[in-house]
C-alpha positions as CSV (number, residue, x, y, z in Angstrom):
1,M,18.0,-11.5,1.3
2,P,16.6,-9.7,4.0
3,H,13.6,-10.7,6.0
4,F,11.3,-8.5,8.1
5,V,8.8,-10.7,9.9
6,L,6.6,-8.9,11.7
7,D,4.3,-10.6,14.6
8,C,1.5,-8.6,15.9
9,S,-1.9,-8.7,18.1
10,Q,-4.8,-9.0,15.1
11,N,-6.6,-5.5,15.9
12,I,-2.7,-4.2,14.0
13,L,-4.5,-5.4,10.8
14,E,-7.8,-3.5,11.9
15,Q,-6.7,-0.5,12.3
16,Q,-4.0,-0.5,8.6
17,A,-4.5,-2.6,5.6
18,P,-1.7,-5.5,5.5
19,E,-0.3,-4.3,2.3
20,K,0.3,-0.5,3.1
21,I,2.2,-1.6,6.3
22,M,4.2,-4.2,4.7
23,Q,4.9,-1.3,1.8
24,L,6.1,1.4,4.7
25,V,9.0,-1.5,5.9
26,F,9.7,-1.9,2.2
27,E,10.3,1.3,1.8
28,A,12.2,2.0,4.7
29,A,14.3,-1.4,4.3
30,N,15.0,0.3,0.4
31,A,15.8,3.7,1.5
32,T,18.7,2.8,3.6
33,E,20.6,1.6,0.3
34,L,21.6,-2.4,2.4
35,F,19.6,-3.7,0.2
36,E,18.8,-4.4,-3.6
37,P,14.4,-3.8,-3.8
38,T,14.4,-7.3,-5.1
39,D,16.0,-8.7,-2.5
40,I,13.8,-7.0,0.7
41,K,10.4,-9.7,1.7
42,V,8.2,-8.5,4.5
43,R,5.9,-10.5,6.0
44,I,3.0,-9.6,8.8
45,N,1.9,-12.7,10.8
46,P,-1.0,-11.2,13.1
47,F,-2.1,-12.8,16.6
48,Q,-5.3,-14.3,18.2
49,H,-4.4,-15.3,21.3
50,Y,-1.3,-13.4,23.3
51,T,0.0,-11.6,26.2
52,V,1.7,-8.8,26.9
53,G,2.5,-8.1,30.4
54,N,-0.3,-10.1,31.3
55,E,-2.7,-8.1,29.2
56,T,-4.1,-7.8,25.6
57,N,-2.1,-4.5,24.5
58,D,-2.1,-4.2,20.3
59,F,1.9,-4.7,19.8
60,I,3.8,-4.2,16.4
61,H,7.5,-7.0,17.5
62,I,9.5,-6.9,13.7
63,F,12.5,-10.1,13.5
64,G,14.7,-8.2,10.8
65,N,16.6,-11.3,9.3
66,I,20.0,-9.4,7.1
67,M,22.9,-11.5,5.7
68,E,26.4,-10.6,7.9
69,G,28.2,-7.8,6.5
70,R,26.8,-4.9,7.3
71,N,27.9,-3.1,10.9
72,T,26.7,-2.0,13.9
73,A,26.1,1.6,12.3
74,Q,24.0,0.2,9.5
75,K,21.9,-2.2,11.7
76,A,20.6,1.0,14.0
77,N,19.4,3.0,11.5
78,L,18.0,0.4,9.5
79,S,16.1,0.0,12.8
80,K,15.3,3.3,13.0
81,Q,14.5,4.0,9.8
82,I,11.2,1.3,9.7
83,I,10.9,2.0,13.3
84,L,10.0,5.9,12.4
85,A,7.9,5.0,9.4
86,L,5.3,2.9,11.1
87,K,5.3,5.2,13.8
88,P,2.9,7.8,12.5
89,L,-0.3,4.8,11.4
90,F,0.3,3.4,15.0
91,P,0.5,6.4,17.7
92,N,-1.3,4.9,20.2
93,I,0.1,0.9,20.5
94,P,2.2,0.5,23.3
95,I,4.9,-2.2,21.2
96,L,6.8,-0.7,18.4
97,S,10.3,-2.4,18.6
98,I,12.4,-4.2,16.0
99,N,15.3,-6.0,16.1
100,I,17.6,-7.6,13.6
101,R,19.7,-10.6,13.3
102,D,22.8,-11.6,11.2
103,F,22.3,-14.7,9.1
104,E,25.8,-16.5,8.9
105,K,26.6,-16.9,4.8
106,A,28.4,-20.9,5.8
107,S,24.9,-21.7,7.1
108,Y,22.5,-20.4,4.9
109,C,21.2,-22.8,1.9
110,N,18.3,-22.2,-0.3
111,K,17.2,-24.0,-3.1
112,T,18.9,-22.5,-5.6
113,M,22.3,-23.4,-4.2
114,V,21.8,-26.9,-3.8
């Protein structure tokens, strides 16, 4: 169920291969043992046009969407582990961040559920 969507400046994909970035996010999420490995999804959205503080500094922000049921400490650790995995690859980018949001079970639906 977890979806990790990385928004980043296009230049990020010139610094590191997308597959390597996605693999590190997958491995960090998997290492927390909060999810089944086959459920972890990782995607990258590179942006050519953006501003960060009215400048075009490189950035990565990860939106982690997970099914409700994990406590705050588990979610904080998940965030920290993903940032720790990516930080060595991108020591010079000014913004490397993540937030975790809960899916509500009652309102979640996919095609196998209907």
